[in-house]
N, C-alpha and C positions, 0 to 999 in steps of 0.2 A: 054625401055631399050636402051641405046646408044650403038654404035658399040664396044667400049672398054669393056663395061660390058658384052656384048654378047660374045666377044672373051674370056674374063676371065672365064665366065661360061662354055665355051666349052673346056677349057684347061684341060688335064688330071692331076689328083693329083698324089701323090706318090703311091697310091694304085691302080692306073689305072682307077679310076672313075673320072668323070667330076664333077665340082661344081654343075651342074644341077642335076646330079645323086644323089649327097648328099642331095640336097634340096628335091628331090622326095622321097628319103629314109626316111628323117626325117618326111615328111608329111605322108608317109605310116605308120611309126611307131606310129604317133599320131592317125591315123585312126584306127590302130589295138588296141591301148589303149582305144579309144572311143568305139570300138566294144566290147571289153572285159567288159567295164563298163556297156554298155547297155545290155549285156548278163546277167549280175547279176541282172538287174532290171526287167527282163522278168517275166511275170505272168505264173504260172504253168497252164498247159492245163489239163482239166479233160479227162482222157482216156475213160471214159464211154460216155461222150458227143461226142467225136470223133468217137467212134465206132457206136453210134446211128446215127450220121450224115452219116457215110459211108453206113450203112444199108438202110437209107432213100434214099440216092442217087442211090444206086443200085435198090431199089424198084421202083423208078421213071423212071429208064432207061429200056426201052423195051428190053426184052430178057435176063435180068440179075436177074431173080427171085432167081436162085440158089445162086448167089453171095450175094444177100440180106439175104437169110437164113443163109448162111455161116457167114456173118458179125454178125448177131444176135446170132448165136450159139457160135461164138468166144466170144462175150460179156458175154453171160450167163456162159460159161465155165470159163472165167477169173474172173467174179464177180457174183458167184451163189446166193448171198444173196441180190443183188440189184434188185429191182422190175422193173426198167426201161427196161431192156432187155426183160423180159418176156412180159411186156405190149406192147412194140413195135413189138415183134414177133407175139403176139396174134392179134394185129391190122392188121399186114401184112397178116397173114393167113386168117383172116376173110374177108379181101378185095379180096383175091384170091379164096374164096369159101371153105376153110378148116375150117368149123365151129367147128367140134369136137376138132381138134388140137388147134384151137384158144381158146376154152373154157378151155382147160388144161393150156394154157399159162396165161389166165386171173386169174385162180385159184391161180397159183403160184405168180402172181403179187400182188393179194390181200393179200396173206399170208405174203409176204415180205415188203409190203408198210407200211410206218409209219402211225400211227393213223390219223394224220392230212391230209393225202393224200388218205385215204380209199374212200371217196366220189368221188374224182377225178378218181381213178382207176375204180370204179363202173360205173361212167358215160362213160368212154372210152370203157368199156366192154359192154356197151349197156344196163346196168341195170338201173332201176329207183332207184335213191338214195333218201333217206330222208334228204334233206338239208333243214334246218330250214329257216324261213324267214330272209331276210337280216335285219341287224339292221337299225333303223331309223336314218337317217343322219341329221334330224332337218331342212330340206330344203323344208318344205311344204308351 
């Protein structure tokens, strides 16, 4: 930019702003428009997955077992018919030596789990599940 253009950009307009301010303002409004557009394109976050991640993070953090239990209890309270909270809490309790409480959580998880995930829940609960042989893929 030459000195004449720099001087013109620095001169105040009738509203007290400089031309440079107007340029910044217009680019700011474009950025705001772009941000609003990208907000509408965002993917919805699964609140159950977020709470499960929070519980797992607390479980891995030494000294935060009560926070992990609180996260799992919050999840179970908010979504009482979703098996994932019961399963995660059961696995946490089993790792911490609470076998009896863990078994109750596994029973709840099996009750609420969909049919196609029953074998998965049983395997996580430490039960032997009768999973049939895998289909032949023809790669012999």
